Z-matrix of the N, CA and C atoms (Angstrom, degrees):
N
C 1 1.455
C 2 1.525 1 110.81
N 3 1.372 2 115.27 1 -43.46
C 4 1.460 3 119.52 2 178.73
C 5 1.525 4 110.32 3 -63.11
N 6 1.316 5 115.62 4 -37.99
C 7 1.460 6 121.22 5 -179.39
C 8 1.529 7 110.52 6 -60.67
N 9 1.334 8 117.11 7 -43.21
C 10 1.465 9 120.92 8 -179.29
C 11 1.533 10 110.91 9 -69.11
N 12 1.319 11 116.68 10 -35.58
C 13 1.461 12 120.50 11 177.95
C 14 1.523 13 110.61 12 -64.93
N 15 1.320 14 116.65 13 -43.14
C 16 1.469 15 121.47 14 178.77
C 17 1.524 16 110.10 15 -63.80
N 18 1.342 17 116.47 16 -42.43
C 19 1.473 18 120.36 17 178.44
C 20 1.526 19 110.35 18 -63.38
N 21 1.336 20 117.13 19 -41.69
C 22 1.468 21 121.38 20 179.29
C 23 1.525 22 110.66 21 -63.43
N 24 1.335 23 116.46 22 -41.26
C 25 1.471 24 120.31 23 179.18
C 26 1.530 25 110.05 24 -64.98
N 27 1.324 26 116.15 25 -42.06
C 28 1.477 27 120.02 26 179.73
C 29 1.531 28 110.17 27 -63.84
N 30 1.339 29 116.49 28 -44.57
C 31 1.474 30 120.05 29 179.86
C 32 1.520 31 110.42 30 -63.54
N 33 1.342 32 117.05 31 -44.12
C 34 1.469 33 120.94 32 178.62
C 35 1.528 34 110.70 33 -61.28
N 36 1.346 35 117.29 34 -42.25
C 37 1.467 36 121.53 35 179.15
C 38 1.527 37 110.76 36 -63.24
N 39 1.343 38 116.27 37 -42.31
C 40 1.466 39 119.85 38 178.73
C 41 1.524 40 111.38 39 -64.27
N 42 1.343 41 116.88 40 -43.45
C 43 1.460 42 120.72 41 179.09
C 44 1.527 43 111.29 42 -63.40
N 45 1.348 44 116.39 43 -41.83
C 46 1.463 45 120.30 44 178.21
C 47 1.527 46 110.48 45 -64.19
N 48 1.326 47 117.11 46 -40.91
C 49 1.466 48 121.19 47 178.29
C 50 1.523 49 110.69 48 -64.27
N 51 1.334 50 116.53 49 -44.56
C 52 1.471 51 120.70 50 178.97
C 53 1.525 52 110.45 51 -62.27
N 54 1.342 53 116.66 52 -42.95
C 55 1.467 54 120.23 53 179.22
C 56 1.531 55 110.50 54 -62.79
N 57 1.336 56 116.39 55 -43.61
C 58 1.460 57 120.44 56 179.41
C 59 1.519 58 112.03 57 -63.46
N 60 1.341 59 116.48 58 -43.81
C 61 1.468 60 120.74 59 179.78
C 62 1.528 61 111.30 60 -66.94
N 63 1.332 62 116.86 61 -37.51
C 64 1.466 63 120.59 62 177.73
C 65 1.516 64 110.86 63 -63.63
N 66 1.331 65 116.97 64 -43.65
C 67 1.467 66 120.78 65 177.93
C 68 1.525 67 110.78 66 -62.66
N 69 1.327 68 116.06 67 -40.37
C 70 1.469 69 120.46 68 179.34
C 71 1.525 70 111.24 69 -65.52
N 72 1.338 71 116.68 70 -43.31
C 73 1.466 72 120.83 71 178.88
C 74 1.526 73 110.23 72 -62.80
N 75 1.346 74 116.60 73 -42.96
C 76 1.467 75 120.21 74 178.43
C 77 1.527 76 111.42 75 -62.38
N 78 1.339 77 116.53 76 -40.83
C 79 1.468 78 120.78 77 178.49
C 80 1.534 79 110.32 78 -64.05
N 81 1.323 80 116.97 79 -45.33
C 82 1.466 81 120.55 80 179.78
C 83 1.525 82 111.19 81 -64.86
N 84 1.332 83 117.21 82 -38.37
C 85 1.466 84 120.53 83 177.76
C 86 1.529 85 110.21 84 -64.21
N 87 1.338 86 116.55 85 -40.51
C 88 1.465 87 120.86 86 178.15
C 89 1.530 88 110.50 87 -64.00
N 90 1.335 89 117.19 88 -44.33
C 91 1.472 90 121.08 89 177.95
C 92 1.524 91 110.61 90 -62.32
N 93 1.329 92 116.76 91 -42.46
C 94 1.467 93 120.82 92 178.69
C 95 1.528 94 110.30 93 -60.11
N 96 1.339 95 117.03 94 -44.03
C 97 1.464 96 120.97 95 179.89
C 98 1.519 97 111.49 96 -62.98
N 99 1.341 98 116.62 97 -39.90
C 100 1.465 99 120.33 98 178.79
C 101 1.524 100 110.53 99 -64.74
N 102 1.330 101 117.46 100 -44.29
C 103 1.464 102 119.87 101 -179.51
C 104 1.528 103 111.55 102 -68.13
N 105 1.334 104 117.50 103 -34.62
C 106 1.466 105 120.00 104 175.33
C 107 1.525 106 110.35 105 -65.30
N 108 1.329 107 115.89 106 -43.21
C 109 1.465 108 120.74 107 178.54
C 110 1.530 109 110.65 108 -63.00
N 111 1.344 110 117.20 109 -44.27
C 112 1.464 111 120.66 110 178.85
C 113 1.522 112 111.54 111 -61.72
N 114 1.326 113 116.32 112 -41.73
C 115 1.466 114 120.31 113 178.47
C 116 1.525 115 110.07 114 -61.21
N 117 1.325 116 116.33 115 -43.63
C 118 1.467 117 121.02 116 179.05
C 119 1.529 118 110.54 117 -62.11
N 120 1.340 119 117.13 118 -42.91
C 121 1.469 120 121.22 119 -179.80
C 122 1.522 121 110.45 120 -64.59
N 123 1.335 122 117.53 121 -43.89
C 124 1.461 123 121.11 122 -178.11
C 125 1.522 124 112.52 123 -67.35
N 126 1.340 125 116.96 124 -32.20
C 127 1.465 126 120.29 125 -179.93
C 128 1.526 127 112.28 126 -85.56
N 129 1.324 128 116.89 127 -19.27
C 130 1.459 129 121.82 128 -178.14
C 131 1.521 130 109.34 129 -86.45
N 132 1.317 131 116.60 130 144.88
C 133 1.454 132 119.34 131 178.18
C 134 1.530 133 109.83 132 -89.88
N 135 1.308 134 115.07 133 161.89
C 136 1.451 135 121.08 134 178.06
C 137 1.526 136 108.28 135 -72.31
N 138 1.318 137 116.11 136 138.49
C 139 1.462 138 120.45 137 179.67
C 140 1.525 139 108.62 138 -89.29
N 141 1.331 140 116.11 139 123.33
C 142 1.463 141 121.75 140 177.78
C 143 1.526 142 108.96 141 -105.08
N 144 1.324 143 116.51 142 140.84
C 145 1.462 144 120.32 143 177.48
C 146 1.527 145 108.79 144 -156.50
N 147 1.322 146 116.05 145 175.59
C 148 1.465 147 120.72 146 -178.63
C 149 1.519 148 109.93 147 -115.55
N 150 1.330 149 115.32 148 147.39
C 151 1.457 150 123.20 149 175.83
C 152 1.527 151 107.00 150 -115.67
N 153 1.309 152 117.24 151 134.59
C 154 1.477 153 122.57 152 -178.81
C 155 1.525 154 111.73 153 55.88
N 156 1.324 155 117.42 154 29.59
C 157 1.471 156 123.97 155 177.12
C 158 1.523 157 115.38 156 62.51
N 159 1.338 158 118.56 157 4.12
C 160 1.465 159 118.39 158 -179.65
C 161 1.525 160 113.22 159 -139.23
N 162 1.340 161 118.12 160 -29.15
C 163 1.457 162 120.17 161 -176.63
C 164 1.523 163 110.25 162 -87.92
N 165 1.329 164 115.59 163 131.47
C 166 1.459 165 120.76 164 -179.99
C 167 1.522 166 110.32 165 -83.98
N 168 1.334 167 115.51 166 140.16
C 169 1.461 168 121.26 167 -179.94
C 170 1.520 169 108.98 168 -139.15
N 171 1.334 170 114.82 169 158.91
C 172 1.461 171 121.44 170 177.42
C 173 1.518 172 108.58 171 -139.96
N 174 1.321 173 115.28 172 149.14
C 175 1.452 174 121.31 173 178.99
C 176 1.521 175 108.32 174 -118.83
N 177 1.346 176 116.09 175 123.87
C 178 1.469 177 121.37 176 -178.79
C 179 1.517 178 109.44 177 -119.58
N 180 1.329 179 116.15 178 134.04
C 181 1.459 180 120.84 179 177.87
C 182 1.521 181 110.17 180 -84.23
N 183 1.320 182 115.18 181 157.92
C 184 1.465 183 121.79 182 -177.89
C 185 1.527 184 111.19 183 -74.84
N 186 1.326 185 114.91 184 131.23
C 187 1.456 186 122.78 185 172.53
C 188 1.524 187 106.65 186 -108.95
N 189 1.327 188 118.07 187 125.66
C 190 1.464 189 122.07 188 -176.30
C 191 1.528 190 109.48 189 -105.34
N 192 1.335 191 115.70 190 119.05
C 193 1.465 192 121.56 191 179.50
C 194 1.518 193 109.32 192 -129.00
N 195 1.329 194 115.84 193 148.76
C 196 1.460 195 119.09 194 169.66
C 197 1.528 196 107.26 195 -76.31
N 198 1.311 197 116.78 196 166.21
C 199 1.463 198 120.07 197 179.69
C 200 1.526 199 110.65 198 -61.35
N 201 1.339 200 117.04 199 -39.51
C 202 1.472 201 120.10 200 178.22
C 203 1.523 202 111.21 201 -63.51
N 204 1.339 203 117.22 202 -41.56
C 205 1.466 204 120.71 203 177.96
C 206 1.524 205 110.59 204 -64.08
N 207 1.335 206 116.09 205 -41.63
C 208 1.465 207 119.54 206 179.17
C 209 1.528 208 110.90 207 -63.78
N 210 1.349 209 116.37 208 -43.00
C 211 1.457 210 120.57 209 178.85
C 212 1.527 211 110.88 210 -62.36
N 213 1.331 212 117.49 211 -33.65
C 214 1.462 213 121.19 212 -178.35
C 215 1.528 214 112.01 213 -78.04
N 216 1.346 215 117.40 214 -47.20
C 217 1.464 216 120.93 215 -171.71
C 218 1.524 217 113.78 216 -91.42
N 219 1.313 218 117.80 217 -17.70
C 220 1.468 219 121.55 218 178.44
C 221 1.530 220 109.38 219 -130.02
N 222 1.322 221 115.14 220 52.08
C 223 1.473 222 121.13 221 -173.68
C 224 1.525 223 112.13 222 -60.43
N 225 1.329 224 117.89 223 -41.79
C 226 1.470 225 119.56 224 -177.53
C 227 1.532 226 110.79 225 -65.79
N 228 1.344 227 116.69 226 -41.24
C 229 1.467 228 119.53 227 177.09
C 230 1.524 229 110.77 228 -65.98
N 231 1.332 230 116.91 229 -39.83
C 232 1.463 231 120.46 230 -179.65
C 233 1.532 232 110.82 231 -63.53
N 234 1.341 233 116.69 232 -41.64
C 235 1.467 234 120.03 233 178.30
C 236 1.528 235 111.50 234 -63.59
N 237 1.332 236 116.33 235 -36.11
C 238 1.459 237 120.27 236 176.80
C 239 1.531 238 110.81 237 -67.08
N 240 1.331 239 117.11 238 -40.05
C 241 1.473 240 121.83 239 178.22
C 242 1.529 241 109.86 240 -64.04
N 243 1.348 242 116.79 241 -39.01
C 244 1.469 243 119.87 242 178.04
C 245 1.517 244 111.44 243 -60.07
N 246 1.331 245 117.40 244 -34.12
C 247 1.461 246 121.11 245 179.20
C 248 1.526 247 111.67 246 -67.37
N 249 1.335 248 116.73 247 -20.84
C 250 1.462 249 120.70 248 175.91
C 251 1.526 250 111.62 249 -77.18
N 252 1.326 251 116.22 250 -5.14
C 253 1.460 252 124.19 251 -177.52
C 254 1.532 253 111.16 252 60.01
N 255 1.343 254 115.44 253 35.69
C 256 1.467 255 120.32 254 175.40
C 257 1.520 256 108.34 255 -83.31
N 258 1.316 257 116.49 256 141.84
C 259 1.460 258 121.80 257 179.46
C 260 1.522 259 108.71 258 -72.07
N 261 1.337 260 116.69 259 113.85
C 262 1.466 261 119.76 260 -175.12
C 263 1.521 262 112.05 261 -62.67
N 264 1.323 263 118.06 262 -26.11
C 265 1.462 264 120.43 263 179.35
C 266 1.523 265 111.65 264 -70.40
N 267 1.323 266 116.51 265 -20.10
C 268 1.466 267 120.44 266 -179.18
C 269 1.524 268 112.29 267 -105.61
N 270 1.316 269 117.30 268 9.86
C 271 1.463 270 121.61 269 178.53
C 272 1.522 271 109.04 270 -69.67
N 273 1.329 272 117.36 271 125.51
C 274 1.463 273 121.06 272 -175.92
C 275 1.526 274 113.03 273 -115.10
N 276 1.327 275 117.22 274 -47.68
C 277 1.455 276 120.23 275 -176.58
C 278 1.513 277 110.58 276 -141.87
N 279 1.320 278 114.87 277 147.29
C 280 1.459 279 121.28 278 176.06
C 281 1.526 280 107.23 279 -135.71
N 282 1.320 281 115.92 280 127.22
C 283 1.462 282 120.84 281 178.04
C 284 1.519 283 108.32 282 -121.69
N 285 1.316 284 116.16 283 131.12
C 286 1.461 285 120.06 284 174.97
C 287 1.530 286 108.26 285 -121.36
N 288 1.314 287 115.49 286 142.49
C 289 1.466 288 121.24 287 -179.02
C 290 1.520 289 108.21 288 -136.50
N 291 1.316 290 116.28 289 134.88
C 292 1.455 291 121.23 290 174.17
C 293 1.530 292 107.18 291 -112.61
N 294 1.324 293 115.57 292 131.46
C 295 1.457 294 120.06 293 -179.54
C 296 1.524 295 109.97 294 -125.10
N 297 1.303 296 114.03 295 159.85
C 298 1.456 297 121.25 296 175.90
C 299 1.527 298 106.89 297 -137.57
N 300 1.313 299 116.43 298 126.51
C 301 1.459 300 120.89 299 -176.90
C 302 1.523 301 109.65 300 -114.61
N 303 1.331 302 115.84 301 124.80
C 304 1.460 303 121.58 302 -178.96
C 305 1.525 304 108.56 303 -124.23
N 306 1.314 305 116.42 304 124.93
C 307 1.462 306 121.51 305 178.87
C 308 1.523 307 108.96 306 -116.00
N 309 1.307 308 115.79 307 139.89
C 310 1.456 309 121.36 308 167.29
C 311 1.518 310 105.50 309 -108.45
N 312 1.322 311 115.98 310 109.39
C 313 1.460 312 121.22 311 -170.72
C 314 1.517 313 110.00 312 -118.00
N 315 1.303 314 114.73 313 137.99
C 316 1.457 315 121.21 314 172.80
C 317 1.527 316 106.67 315 -128.14
N 318 1.321 317 116.16 316 116.42
C 319 1.466 318 120.25 317 -178.08
C 320 1.528 319 109.32 318 -132.76
N 321 1.314 320 117.22 319 132.05
C 322 1.474 321 118.94 320 179.12
C 323 1.528 322 111.37 321 -69.78
N 324 1.309 323 114.82 322 147.33
C 325 1.469 324 119.66 323 178.11
C 326 1.521 325 109.28 324 -86.31
N 327 1.311 326 115.36 325 147.67
C 328 1.463 327 120.03 326 174.18
C 329 1.522 328 108.35 327 -128.80
N 330 1.302 329 115.54 328 146.56
C 331 1.466 330 120.88 329 -179.38
C 332 1.527 331 109.26 330 -86.53
N 333 1.324 332 116.23 331 133.78
C 334 1.460 333 121.54 332 174.93
C 335 1.527 334 108.35 333 -126.60
N 336 1.293 335 114.34 334 141.00
C 337 1.465 336 120.48 335 -178.71
C 338 1.527 337 108.32 336 -95.93
N 339 1.345 338 115.83 337 132.17
C 340 1.459 339 121.84 338 177.32
C 341 1.526 340 107.68 339 -97.86
N 342 1.346 341 114.88 340 118.36
C 343 1.471 342 120.21 341 -178.94
C 344 1.524 343 108.58 342 -114.53
N 345 1.346 344 115.19 343 126.56
C 346 1.464 345 120.70 344 174.57
C 347 1.526 346 107.93 345 -131.76
N 348 1.319 347 114.77 346 133.17
C 349 1.465 348 120.65 347 -179.76
C 350 1.532 349 111.26 348 56.16
N 351 1.336 350 115.47 349 40.23
C 352 1.472 351 123.34 350 177.92
C 353 1.516 352 113.08 351 63.38
N 354 1.325 353 117.77 352 18.25
C 355 1.461 354 121.49 353 179.39
C 356 1.524 355 108.13 354 -123.90
N 357 1.324 356 115.78 355 135.92
C 358 1.472 357 120.06 356 176.84
C 359 1.524 358 107.56 357 -69.45
N 360 1.320 359 115.74 358 118.38
C 361 1.466 360 121.21 359 -177.14
C 362 1.517 361 112.71 360 -98.05
N 363 1.341 362 115.87 361 -37.37
C 364 1.459 363 117.58 362 -173.72
C 365 1.528 364 109.86 363 -163.27
N 366 1.308 365 115.49 364 164.62
C 367 1.457 366 122.61 365 171.98
C 368 1.522 367 106.89 366 -120.31
N 369 1.323 368 116.19 367 128.40
C 370 1.472 369 119.82 368 -178.21
C 371 1.516 370 109.23 369 -120.03
N 372 1.333 371 114.62 370 154.76
C 373 1.467 372 121.05 371 176.76
C 374 1.523 373 107.81 372 -94.17
N 375 1.329 374 115.64 373 127.79
C 376 1.466 375 120.92 374 -177.93
C 377 1.523 376 110.40 375 -121.94
N 378 1.325 377 113.69 376 151.92
C 379 1.462 378 120.54 377 -179.22
C 380 1.525 379 108.90 378 -128.49
N 381 1.322 380 115.06 379 134.24
C 382 1.462 381 121.00 380 177.92
C 383 1.517 382 107.11 381 -131.13
N 384 1.337 383 115.09 382 130.76
C 385 1.470 384 119.88 383 178.09
C 386 1.522 385 107.66 384 -144.89
N 387 1.339 386 116.24 385 141.69
C 388 1.466 387 119.12 386 177.60
C 389 1.524 388 109.76 387 -154.28
N 390 1.334 389 114.90 388 130.61
C 391 1.458 390 121.17 389 167.64
C 392 1.523 391 107.49 390 -140.72
N 393 1.330 392 116.97 391 -168.44
C 394 1.464 393 120.59 392 -176.06
C 395 1.513 394 112.35 393 -59.41
N 396 1.344 395 117.82 394 -35.51
C 397 1.459 396 121.56 395 -170.11
C 398 1.519 397 114.41 396 -109.46
N 399 1.329 398 117.86 397 -18.21
C 400 1.469 399 120.19 398 -175.81
C 401 1.524 400 109.45 399 -140.63
N 402 1.330 401 114.87 400 139.94
C 403 1.463 402 119.39 401 170.70
C 404 1.526 403 108.17 402 -146.21
N 405 1.317 404 114.92 403 140.23
C 406 1.465 405 119.07 404 173.34
C 407 1.519 406 109.40 405 -146.82
N 408 1.305 407 113.95 406 152.75
C 409 1.449 408 122.24 407 -179.88
C 410 1.520 409 105.81 408 -148.05
N 411 1.319 410 116.35 409 114.56
C 412 1.457 411 118.52 410 -178.26
C 413 1.511 412 112.17 411 -161.35
N 414 1.313 413 114.91 412 167.63
C 415 1.462 414 121.01 413 -177.55
C 416 1.527 415 110.04 414 -130.79
N 417 1.331 416 114.36 415 153.05
C 418 1.460 417 120.98 416 176.72
C 419 1.518 418 107.37 417 -103.29
N 420 1.332 419 114.46 418 120.63
C 421 1.466 420 121.24 419 176.24
C 422 1.522 421 106.19 420 -116.45
N 423 1.320 422 116.56 421 113.24
C 424 1.465 423 119.50 422 -173.99
C 425 1.521 424 108.27 423 67.68
N 426 1.317 425 116.22 424 -117.20
C 427 1.473 426 120.02 425 176.88
C 428 1.528 427 111.21 426 -112.34
N 429 1.326 428 117.61 427 14.17
C 430 1.464 429 122.05 428 -175.42
C 431 1.531 430 111.00 429 -110.24
N 432 1.329 431 115.72 430 127.93
C 433 1.467 432 120.75 431 174.27
C 434 1.517 433 107.51 432 -97.44
N 435 1.319 434 117.50 433 128.62
C 436 1.458 435 120.86 434 174.98
C 437 1.523 436 107.86 435 -134.44
N 438 1.320 437 114.39 436 138.55
C 439 1.454 438 119.43 437 -178.83
C 440 1.514 439 110.48 438 172.88
N 441 1.324 440 115.70 439 -163.76
C 442 1.461 441 121.61 440 179.66
C 443 1.519 442 109.36 441 -120.01
N 444 1.346 443 114.64 442 135.88
C 445 1.461 444 121.38 443 176.26
C 446 1.519 445 107.33 444 -124.05
N 447 1.339 446 117.21 445 128.52
C 448 1.461 447 121.57 446 176.40
C 449 1.521 448 108.83 447 -123.05
N 450 1.320 449 115.18 448 126.66
C 451 1.456 450 121.02 449 176.02
C 452 1.518 451 107.72 450 -118.49
N 453 1.328 452 116.85 451 131.10
C 454 1.459 453 121.21 452 -177.57
C 455 1.521 454 109.77 453 -117.95
N 456 1.326 455 114.69 454 149.97
C 457 1.457 456 120.25 455 177.51
C 458 1.517 457 108.99 456 -148.30
N 459 1.302 458 116.39 457 161.49
C 460 1.459 459 122.55 458 175.80
C 461 1.519 460 106.76 459 -143.18
N 462 1.343 461 115.94 460 122.00
C 463 1.463 462 120.90 461 -178.68
C 464 1.519 463 109.48 462 -107.93
N 465 1.313 464 116.24 463 135.76
C 466 1.461 465 122.71 464 177.31
C 467 1.529 466 107.93 465 -111.08
N 468 1.354 467 116.68 466 125.81
C 469 1.459 468 122.55 467 178.46
C 470 1.523 469 108.27 468 -108.54
N 471 1.322 470 116.37 469 129.63
C 472 1.464 471 121.66 470 176.77
C 473 1.527 472 107.63 471 -127.81
N 474 1.329 473 116.16 472 117.33
C 475 1.469 474 120.33 473 177.49
C 476 1.522 475 108.36 474 -99.68
N 477 1.339 476 116.00 475 134.29
C 478 1.460 477 119.20 476 179.93
C 479 1.519 478 110.56 477 -148.61
N 480 1.312 479 114.53 478 167.98
C 481 1.465 480 122.20 479 -178.52
C 482 1.526 481 108.51 480 -108.68
N 483 1.328 482 115.99 481 135.15
C 484 1.457 483 121.41 482 171.49
C 485 1.526 484 106.20 483 -98.57
N 486 1.345 485 118.25 484 113.79
C 487 1.475 486 120.05 485 -174.99
C 488 1.522 487 112.24 486 -78.63
N 489 1.321 488 115.23 487 159.68
C 490 1.458 489 121.02 488 171.00
C 491 1.516 490 107.62 489 -75.85
N 492 1.336 491 116.72 490 154.26
C 493 1.459 492 120.98 491 177.23
C 494 1.518 493 108.86 492 -123.57
N 495 1.298 494 115.83 493 140.84
C 496 1.466 495 121.38 494 -179.77
C 497 1.523 496 108.76 495 -83.54
N 498 1.336 497 116.62 496 113.31
C 499 1.460 498 123.84 497 178.90
C 500 1.533 499 112.88 498 52.64
N 501 1.340 500 116.45 499 28.84
C 502 1.457 501 120.49 500 178.11
C 503 1.515 502 114.57 501 77.85
N 504 1.339 503 117.41 502 1.99
C 505 1.465 504 119.82 503 -179.54
C 506 1.524 505 110.15 504 -81.96
N 507 1.303 506 115.70 505 -174.99
C 508 1.456 507 121.05 506 -177.42
C 509 1.521 508 113.76 507 -73.23
N 510 1.305 509 117.37 508 -19.08
C 511 1.463 510 119.86 509 -176.24
C 512 1.518 511 109.65 510 -67.10
N 513 1.325 512 116.85 511 119.15
C 514 1.458 513 122.19 512 -177.09
C 515 1.520 514 109.76 513 -106.81
N 516 1.324 515 115.92 514 141.56
C 517 1.464 516 120.57 515 177.03
C 518 1.516 517 108.59 516 -152.85
N 519 1.304 518 116.16 517 150.46
C 520 1.468 519 121.25 518 173.93
C 521 1.520 520 113.54 519 62.49
N 522 1.325 521 114.99 520 -171.15
C 523 1.464 522 122.42 521 -178.02
C 524 1.520 523 108.86 522 -119.95
N 525 1.340 524 116.28 523 119.30
C 526 1.459 525 119.70 524 175.43
C 527 1.524 526 109.56 525 -82.70
N 528 1.351 527 116.24 526 -45.14
C 529 1.462 528 120.60 527 177.37
C 530 1.526 529 109.79 528 -163.26
N 531 1.321 530 114.50 529 159.76
C 532 1.463 531 121.02 530 173.32
C 533 1.519 532 107.15 531 -106.04
N 534 1.320 533 115.24 532 140.86
C 535 1.457 534 120.27 533 -178.84
C 536 1.521 535 109.57 534 -132.76
N 537 1.309 536 114.87 535 159.40
C 538 1.451 537 120.83 536 173.29
C 539 1.523 538 107.32 537 -128.97
N 540 1.322 539 115.02 538 125.85
C 541 1.458 540 121.27 539 176.02
C 542 1.519 541 107.18 540 -99.05
N 543 1.330 542 116.81 541 131.47
C 544 1.459 543 122.10 542 -178.17
C 545 1.522 544 107.40 543 -121.69
N 546 1.312 545 116.22 544 124.03
C 547 1.458 546 120.92 545 -177.88
C 548 1.525 547 108.48 546 -120.97
N 549 1.327 548 115.67 547 130.09
C 550 1.455 549 120.70 548 173.06
C 551 1.523 550 107.49 549 -93.53
N 552 1.333 551 115.97 550 125.29
C 553 1.463 552 119.68 551 -179.88
C 554 1.524 553 111.96 552 -80.21
N 555 1.323 554 116.80 553 -10.36
C 556 1.458 555 121.56 554 175.78
C 557 1.533 556 107.82 555 -85.11
N 558 1.337 557 118.70 556 115.29
C 559 1.470 558 119.90 557 -176.78
C 560 1.530 559 113.39 558 -66.45
N 561 1.324 560 118.05 559 -13.53
C 562 1.468 561 121.15 560 179.13
C 563 1.530 562 112.36 561 -88.43
N 564 1.336 563 117.44 562 -8.81
C 565 1.469 564 121.40 563 -174.24
C 566 1.525 565 110.60 564 -97.56
N 567 1.318 566 114.70 565 134.34
C 568 1.462 567 121.29 566 174.43
C 569 1.523 568 108.39 567 -111.98
N 570 1.316 569 116.79 568 134.30
C 571 1.465 570 121.22 569 176.64
C 572 1.522 571 106.79 570 -85.61
N 573 1.320 572 116.30 571 112.15
C 574 1.464 573 120.32 572 -174.84
C 575 1.523 574 112.66 573 -96.80
N 576 1.326 575 117.87 574 -15.65
C 577 1.464 576 120.56 575 178.76
C 578 1.505 577 110.27 576 -160.22
N 579 1.337 578 115.90 577 149.02
C 580 1.465 579 120.79 578 178.13
C 581 1.516 580 109.40 579 -155.43
N 582 1.323 581 115.82 580 147.50
C 583 1.457 582 121.48 581 178.71
C 584 1.529 583 108.29 582 -144.53
N 585 1.321 584 116.12 583 132.43
C 586 1.454 585 122.95 584 -176.73
C 587 1.520 586 106.83 585 -123.50
N 588 1.356 587 117.01 586 104.63
C 589 1.467 588 121.95 587 -175.30
C 590 1.511 589 109.58 588 -113.04
N 591 1.334 590 116.28 589 131.04
C 592 1.458 591 122.53 590 172.45
C 593 1.513 592 107.43 591 -108.17
N 594 1.329 593 116.83 592 130.42
C 595 1.455 594 121.87 593 178.35
C 596 1.523 595 107.96 594 -86.45
N 597 1.312 596 116.34 595 121.06
C 598 1.465 597 120.52 596 -178.31
C 599 1.522 598 109.46 597 -110.46
N 600 1.314 599 115.52 598 162.87
C 601 1.471 600 120.67 599 -179.99
C 602 1.518 601 110.61 600 -82.24
């Protein structure tokens, strides 16, 4: 009876050890895959393309960081997020986008009279321009332009999954990568940089 109890304890210990080692190997394999994916994302450039032949878009792959890694490598962004009073334990995703807007504008000048104390003091050249995305109104006095310039933009973010394919066929399974497509609705704006970070445990 004692012999069978000892054998049962040994078998149970071996099974527990095998289960523990299997879980550890699976965890390490998962970590390895994440670091390989992150390396690929960091070495890969952002894909730029056009939508409807005029709207600029960019595609950014998912970068997976722990909260500690994010705090270390993106400290300035993290400090800004803290100012939003967001609970860092519930932080899930952070997307940053850099844009550059270039306008080629042609606006006719108009003469405006400057009156002070009921006396005509000067005549200045003024420019007014307005469309959906840009408006400005200003005058040149001497060699100085003063006025107001407003530039508007609208960004659309679309997050999606790129599935794995079995032997390149149509059968899709699992997740190969997560991507975020960013589209600027302003045809004058170019997306020059983008980063899509998921905070993992």
